[in-house]
N, C-alpha and C positions, 0 to 999 in steps of 0.2 A: 504494500500500500504506500503511495507516495506521501511524503511528509506534508502535513497540513501547515498553513501559515500560523506562526505563533502570534496570537493576538491577546490583548490584555484580558478581555472578558469572555472570550469564546471557549466553550468546551464543544464537544462533538455535536454536529447537526442542529442547526437552528437555535443555538443557545441552550441546549439541554444542560441543566446545571449539574454541578459536581454530584456524582452519585445517582444521576437521573437514569431513566429507563431506555435511552435511545442508543444503546451499544449495538448497533446493527452490524451484521456480518460477523458477530462474535458469539453466535449461539442464541441470540434473542429470538423468541418466537413471534410471528405475526399475530395480531389479535384475531380472535375467532370471527369477528365481523368483516375481516378483510375481503373474503370471497368464499363462496360455497365451493366444495370439492368439484362439483360439476362444472362450475364456471371456470375454475382453474384449469381443468382438463380441456375445456373448449378453447382456452387461450394458449394451449401448449405451443412452445416454439418449434418450428420445423428444424430438423437436423441440419447442421452445416455440411456442405459438400466437402469431400477430401481436399485439403489444402486451403480451405476457407478459414480465416482467422479474424478475431475481433479487431476492431479499429480503435478500441479504447486505449488512451494514452499513447497513440501513435502520432508522432510529430510530423509536421510537413518537412520535406526536404528543403533546405534553405534555397531561396530564390534571390538572385541579384536584383532582378526586376520582375514584378508580377505582371504578366500579360493577360489582360481580361478581354473576353468576348461577351457581347450582350445579345441575348435572344429575346426579342419582344421589345418594340420601341413605341409602345403606346404611352399613356401618361406616365406610368411608373418607370418603365425602362428608359425612356427619353430623359426623364428627370434625374435618374441616377447616373447615367453615363458621364456627365461632367464631374460628378463627385468622385467616381473611380479615377478619372484622369487627373484630378487635383491632388490625390494622395501621393506623397513622396515615394518614388520608386515603383510607381504603377503606370501602366500604359494601356489604353484601350486599343487593341490591335485589330478587332473585327466587330462589326455590328450587323444584326440580321433581323429582318421582319418580312412577313409574307408580302407586305406592301413595300415595294422597293423604294418608293419615294420617301418613306420614313427613314430608311437606312441612309439615304443621301442627305436628308435634312439633319440628322444627328451627326453624320460625318462632317458636313459643312460647319456645324456649330462648334465642333471640337477644333477644327482648323482655325476658325475665327478666334477661338480662345487661346490660340498659340500652341495647340497640341498636334502631334503627328496625325496624319489622316489615317483612319482605320480602313481596312478592307470592307467592302459593302457586299451584303448578300440579301437576296429577296426575290420576289416574283413568283414563288412557288412554295407549297407546303413543306417540301423537303429541303429548302434552302439551308436550313440550319445544319442538316446532315452533311452537306457539302462543306460548310464552314468548319465543321468539327474535324475535317481531314487535315487542317492546317497544323503545322508544327510550332507555331509561335503563339500558342494559347496555353496558359497555365490554369486559369480559372474561368469557368463559364458562369455568368450571371443570367438567370432565367426569370423573365418578368412577363410571361404570356398568360392568357386565360388559364384558369385552374385545370381544365380538362387536358391540357398539354403538358403539365409539369412532370408527370411520371415518365412519359416516353422520352421527353427531351432531357430530363435528368439522367435517366438510364443510359441513353445514347452518349451523353457527355462523359459519364464514368467509363463506359466501354471504349471511348476514344482516348482514354488515358488522362482526362482532365479532372481537376477538382471542381466542385460544383457548389454554388450557393443559389437557392431557389426561393422565390417569393412564396407567400403563404397560400395554400398549404403545399407541402412537397408532393402530396398525392391525396386522392379522395377515397380510396378503397383500401381495406386491410391487406389484400394480397399485393397491392401495389406498394404499400409501405414496407412489407416484408421483402419485396423484390429489390427495393432501393437499398435496404440494409444489407441484403446478401450480395448485391452487385458491388456495393462499396467495399465489402469485406473481400470479395474475389479480386477486384481490380486494384486494391490497396490505395484507393483514392477517397478523399473525404467528400461528403455531401452534407451541407448544413442548411437549415432553414434561415432565411434572411429576416430573422426576427429582430427588427430594429428596436422594438419596445424593451427588449432585455437590456439595451444600452441607454435607455432613458436615464436622466440624472436622478430622478426620484426613485426609480426602480433599483438602480445600482446602490444607492444609499440605503434603501430598505433591505436589500440583500446583505449588505455589510452589517447593518444593525442586527439582523437575525443571527448572523454568524458570530457576532460578538456578544450575544446574550441579552440584548436589550429587551427582547420579547419574553424572556424566560423560555419555557418550553413552547415552541410554536405549535399551535393546535389546529388552526384553520385559516383559510384564505378565500378571497372572493375577487374574481377578475372577469374580464370579458371585453366585448366590443359592442358598445351602444352608440350608434352613429346614424343620424337621420340622413339616409342616402336617397330618399325618394326622388328628389329632383334630378339627381345624377342618374339614377336607375332608369328614368324615363327620358333622359336626354338622348337625342339622336346622334350625338357626336362624342360623348365622353367615354362610354364603354363601347368599343367597336362591335358592331352587329348586335348590340344589346346583350352581350354574352353574360354579363353578371345578372341582369334581370331574369334571363331565361333559366338560370339555376333555380330560381324561385318557383318555376313551373314544373320542375322535374325531381326535386329532392326535398325531404323534410329535415335535412341535416343542420346541425349547428356549424355553419360554414367557416366561421372566422373568429372563433373565440380565443385563438392562440395569442392574440395581442395582450389579453389579460391573463390567460392561463400560464403562459410561459414564464413571466417574471415571478409569479407565485410559486411555480414548480421549482424554479432555480433557487429561491429563498428557502425552500424545503429540502433541497439537495435530492430532488428526484433523479433517479439513476446513479446517485452518488451516496447511497446509504438508505434510501427509501425509494419506493416506486408506486406508481398508480396501479391499483388493483381492480376496482370495479367502477362502473359508470351507470347511472340511471338518468334518463332524460324526460323532461316534460316540455310541452309546447302549447302556446296559446293558439287560438284560431287565426288563420291568415286573413286578416281584415285590412291591414294598413295600405298595401299597394292597390288593392281594388278601390278602396275609398279615395285614395289620392287620384287615381285615374278618373274616377267619376267626377271629381271636382275640378281637375286641372288639365286633363289630357283630351285633346279634340277627338271627336268621333271620327273614325276612319284611320286613326293611328294604328300601326301594326299590333300594339299591345292589347287592343280590344279583342284580339283573337286568342288571348292567353288566359289561362286559369291558374291562379297562384295557390300552391299547396304548402309552401314553407311557412311555418308558424311565425308570427311577428316576434315573439320572445321565445327562444329555445334555451332552456336551462339544463345544464348538466351538473349533477351531484357526483363528485368523484371521491372515492376513498383511497387511502394509501395503506401500504403494508404496516406502517407505524400508527395507524388509527387516526391520522389526520383527515380532514375533509376540505375539499376545494369546491366552491360553487363557481361555475363558468357560464357566462351568459352571452347570447348573441341576439341583437335586435338592430336591424337597419331599416325597418319598415314603419317606425312610429315617430311622431313628432316629439323630439326631446333634445336637450343639449348633449354634446359629445361627452362620453366617459369611457374609460377602460376600467373603472372601479378601483382596481389596484389596492386592495385592502388585505392586511395581514394582521393576525392576532395570536396572542399566546397567554401564558399564565401570568405575565407581568405587564401586559399592556397591548395597545392596538395602534396601528397606523391606518389612516384613511386618506386616500388620494381623491381628487376631484370633489373636495368637500369644503376646503378652506378658502378664505379671502386673501391670504397672504400671497406674495409672488410665487411661492412654491406650489400653491394650490392644494396643500395638504394640511391635515391636522393630526395630532397624536395625543395619547394619554398613557403614561408609563409610571409605574411604581418603581422606586420610591420617589422619583422626581416630582410627581404630580399627586394632588389629592383634591377633594372637593367636587368630584364628578363633573369637571368642566374641561372641555377640549382646550388644547394648547397648540401654539404655532409649531409647525414642523421645521421652520428655518434654522434654529440652532442645531438641531440634530443633523440636518443635511450638511451644514457647514462642518460639523465634527466628523461625519461619516461619508463625506464626499469621496467617491471612488477615484482612484488615481487617474483613470482615463479622462474624467471630467476636469480634474485639477490641471491636467496637462493640455487638454484639447478645447476647453471651453471657449477660448477666444477664436480658434480656428473654426469651431463648429457653429459659432454664432451666425445666425442668418441661414443656416443650412436647413434641409428638409426636416419636417416634423420636430421642430425645436432643437435641431442639431444632432439628434440621435442617428439620423441616416449617415452623416459623415463619421460619427464615432464608430458605427458598425463597419463602414468601409475602411477607415483607417486601421482599426484593430484587425480586420481580416487580412489586409495587406501586410501589416506588421508581423502577424503570426507566421505568414508564409515566408516573408523575407528573413525573419530571424530563426526559422526552423523550429517553431514551438508547437505544442499540442493545441488544437482548437478549443476555444471556450465552449462552443456548441458543436456537438457531433451528430452523427446520423441517428444515434439512439435517442438523444434528446429530441431531435427533429421528428422522428417517427412517433414518439410518445405524445408530444404536444399536438400532433395532427391526428392522432387516433380518434379523438372525439368526433371528428367529422363522420366517419362511417359508423362508429359505435353509437352515436346519438340516433341514427336511423334505425339501427337494430333494436335499441331499447324502446324507441317509440313504437315500433312494430309489435313489441311485446307489452304494450300498455304501460311503459315506464319501468318495467322490471330491470334489475341490475344485470349488466353484461360484463364479462371479464375483459380487462385491458391486457393485451399481450405484453410479455416481458421481452422487449426487443433486445435487451442486453444478454439474454440467455443465462441469467443467474449472476452476472457481474454487478448488478445494481447494489449488492450488499457491500461493496468495497468503497470506502470513502476516498474521494479524489477531488482535487480542485476543479473549478469550472469558471464561472464568471467572476468569482472572488479571487482574481489573479493578483500576483505580485507585480509591482511596477517594473516594466522593462522598456528598453529604448528601441526606437525605429533605427535599423541599421543605416549608416550614412549612404547617401546616393552616390 
């Protein structure tokens, strides 16, 4: 087991206090409520093929320059391409979109910004496969609609590239397992591009959990609550209305990873604890049809659609150590934006998207607080600010999503250039995305719990660092 960082108040796993019960991987039994034997059997991991080995704690080979290719140049891909090019020691060498004009537009913008012109691919559905034959690509960044993520991620691994995929990495359990197995066979990393794990509040919350501020962490609440109705019915924002069409064909919790992943990281999921069961509920699908009735002209293509995805899909997830995570998804209702981002334990609670301070968060911790009144998070964020934000705050300022896009990109490039172990690996990525298909399965069973697969195949019991990394430098260019 790798040595954990020595910190003043931390004992193992989410601040379990001295003599606590979270000695995972050392003979501790999972609580009886973790999962029924039948559920565990249903989620049994497939055997590894001969020669296939875990990617846990496997470092990147050091790269002098990280050469990035981008697949998908809609809003997200086109917006992230300049960020990759701005990271020291990173170059965008190829860009691809089925619409060739998008590839040209992004390439022109990079040249205008003083960057080398990337090779352009487009005009056909298999253009990305032609691009993957290039030998000047180290990392493939995938920002296409969800239904293409699995095939494009798998093809990139098989082409010998490392991969970073926008949410989710895949939408079916067999696809998630396939990406895990393909990563293990090719010895290439695949990670979820979960920028929210690199948010300033999220990383400070993680450090506080690991340094014992919460006492024993017992529960968390995260999700993605974002009124997307206007964008979903836009004729230009989501190409071919791809995202709205998912609401006509699936009941899944599509996108809760933005809130789930930071909570899972703070709980050391796959690093001493793991997700075991999930049960889902869903409200009726009212929001999109109601918005269409009030704001969308008759004759618009959406009037031929029937929406089946519940407005609010809630997943209750249990862990092997008896913790509970509530993960929510709602993009169909009128409401202010929130990822919820709440963590609680035996000695206090952190609530994001709730305060009026510049941090937007509030806290209550013993012995610091009493009187049952919320307090400002700002002093805690200052004390527990992650080294990445202490280092990059000025550079990240003005970047996408409050700067966390740039922090994600900088850290990914730094890990590859310095030859370090990824903060987020394929096992984290698969576990965080598993609620997409599992929510469908649970809803089909009237909300009954379903087993969450152990994508690590037993290695979750071993403590190891993740996003709680030690400070390291970007190698000089």
